[in-house]
C-alpha positions in Angstrom: 82.8 107.1 142.8 84.0 104.7 145.6 87.0 104.6 146.9 87.8 101.1 145.3 86.8 102.7 141.3 89.3 105.5 142.4 92.0 102.9 143.0 91.2 101.4 140.0 91.4 104.3 138.0 94.7 105.7 139.4 93.3 108.7 141.2 94.3 107.0 144.3 97.7 105.2 144.7 98.0 101.8 145.6 100.8 98.8 146.1 99.9 96.8 143.6 100.9 93.1 143.7 99.0 91.7 140.7 96.3 92.8 137.7 94.9 91.8 134.9 92.0 93.2 132.6 89.0 92.1 135.4 90.8 92.6 138.6 93.3 94.3 140.8 94.6 92.9 143.9 97.1 95.1 146.1 98.3 95.3 149.5 96.0 96.3 152.3 96.7 100.1 154.1 95.9 98.2 157.8 96.8 94.9 157.4 95.7 92.2 159.6 98.7 89.4 159.1 101.7 89.6 157.6 100.1 88.8 153.7 97.2 91.0 153.7 95.9 91.2 149.9 92.9 93.0 148.8 91.4 91.6 145.1 88.9 93.5 143.7 86.9 93.3 140.2 87.7 96.5 138.2 84.0 96.8 137.6 81.8 97.9 140.4 79.8 95.3 142.3 78.5 96.7 145.8 78.7 93.3 147.4 79.0 89.3 147.5 75.4 89.4 147.0 74.9 91.4 144.1 78.3 89.3 142.1 77.4 86.6 139.4 78.9 83.2 139.0 80.9 84.5 135.5 82.9 87.4 137.8 83.4 84.3 140.6 84.5 82.1 138.3 87.3 84.6 136.6 88.3 85.4 140.4 89.0 82.0 141.1 92.4 81.7 139.3 93.2 85.2 139.6 93.7 84.9 143.8 95.0 81.5 142.5 97.9 83.0 140.6 98.0 86.1 143.0 98.5 83.2 146.2 101.7 81.4 143.9 103.1 84.8 143.5 103.2 85.4 147.2 104.0 81.9 148.0 101.8 81.2 150.2 99.9 78.5 148.3 101.5 75.9 150.0 101.8 77.2 153.4 98.2 78.0 153.6 96.1 81.0 153.4 92.5 82.8 154.2 90.1 84.0 151.9 87.5 86.5 153.3 84.6 88.9 152.0 82.7 90.7 154.6 78.9 91.5 153.3 77.3 94.5 154.8 77.2 96.2 157.9 77.0 93.3 160.4 79.6 91.5 158.1 82.2 94.3 158.4 82.0 95.3 154.8 83.5 99.2 154.9 84.1 99.7 151.5 80.8 99.2 149.3 82.8 97.7 146.6 83.2 93.5 146.9 86.7 93.0 147.8 88.3 89.5 148.9 91.0 89.7 151.8 93.7 87.2 151.2 95.4 86.4 154.3 98.5 84.4 155.0 101.9 84.6 156.2 101.7 83.0 159.3 99.3 80.8 161.3 96.0 82.7 161.0 93.8 82.7 164.6 90.0 82.4 165.0 89.4 85.7 167.0 87.7 87.7 165.3 84.5 87.2 167.2 86.0 88.4 170.5 83.9 91.8 170.5 80.6 90.0 169.9 78.2 88.7 171.9 76.4 85.1 170.6 74.1 84.5 173.0 72.5 88.3 172.4 71.8 87.0 168.9 69.4 84.0 169.9 
């Protein structure tokens, strides 16, 4: 069982922010912004490559409700999902990072060399 499935099952504690029948939102233990919440489906889905349209359609209103609760819906936020090793996916369970609470920079490519990719 993966780490996020254990969190869903209550085997590992989390700082929950919002929950419904299909999704759980909790604070990231290694935040990259003043607001850094992970949104995960309660059904194990390995990555974005494996998700169906119905799950994505229900994720949208859940995340919209979350950002309103966090009071970042007007100021702005970022929703990110990492896919696979090169995409930075560390836990093989679909999850969305919701980041906000300040002006977000775009500096996460500083350790890559795009010239080596072509």
